[in-house]
N, C-alpha and C positions, 0 to 999 in steps of 0.2 A: 688066179689071184697072183699079183705081182709081189714077190717076197723080197725084192731088193730093198736095201736100206736107203732111205732118203738121206741126202747129204745134210749134215748139220753145219750151219754157218756160224762162225764166231766173228766178233768184230775185228777188223784189220788192225786197229790200233788199241792196244791195251793200256789203259791209264794206270800208272804205278802209284802216283801220289798227287797231292795238290799242285806241286810244281809242274807236273805234266799238264794239268788242266790250264794253268796260267800260260804255258808255252804254246798252246794250240788255239787255233781259231774255231769258229762254230762248226766247220766241216772236218775238224780233226787234223788239219795240216799245221805244221809248225809256222809260227808267226815269223815275219821277216826279221833277220838279225839274231834269232835265237840259236844258241850253240849246243843244245842237247844232243843232236845227232852226231856232232863232231865234224871235223873238217873233211871227212871222206878218205878215200885211198890216197896215199902219197903219189905225186906224179911219177910215172915210170914204173910203178910197182907191178902193173899188169904185164908190161913188156918183160920184166925180169922173170915173172912166174911162167909166162909163155915160153921164153927162151930155155928155162930150166926144164920144162915139160918136154919140149921138142928135142932137147939134147939126150933124152932117155931113149929116143927111137933112132934106129939105124935105117939106112935105105932099104935093107932087106926086110925090116919090120913093116915099113910102109907098103912095100910091094906085096907082102903077105896079107896085110889087112885089105888092100885093094883087091887082091885075088879072091879073098874070102867074101868080100862084099859083092863082087861080081857073081860068084857062085851062088850066094843067097838070092840075089836078084833074079838070076836065071832059073832058080828052083821055085820061084813064085812069091818071094817075100816082097810085098808092095813097099814096105818101109825101106828095105835095102835098095830097091830100084829107085825110089824117090830120092834117097840120099845120094846115090851114085849119080843120077842124072842132074840133080841140083848142083853137085860139085863140079860136074863136067860142063854143063850148059848154063848154069846160073838159075835162080828161081824163076818160075813162070809168073808173069805179072797178070793182073786182072784183065788188062787190055788185050794181052796175047790170048788169054783164055776165051774172051768174048769174040775175038777175031776168028779163032779156030772153031769154036762151038757154034757161033752164029746167034747166040742169045746170052744175055747177061744174067744167067742163073747162078746165084751164089752157092748153091748146093755143091757145085763141082770144085769150089776153091778150097 
């Protein structure tokens, strides 16, 4: 008997009040021109966050992380190997997978 809990699904959009109902179309998306979600992130803010984050790392830190990732991959961590190879070679496309495997089986993607 399978005792795993079945996932419970909640609606993606929770309506707070009547103004939310008026702001959305029949599919739950915001109607054009409505400003409830706000303007979004200010331009350039993600670059500032990324620059601040990267300034916390030294070259030695990055080399240590790379060595640890390599060690984990060689020890058999599939996720570490996947991350390392994707960073070095770029992600494998479906076309490349089909070309190498000889069949378009999505189970391997």
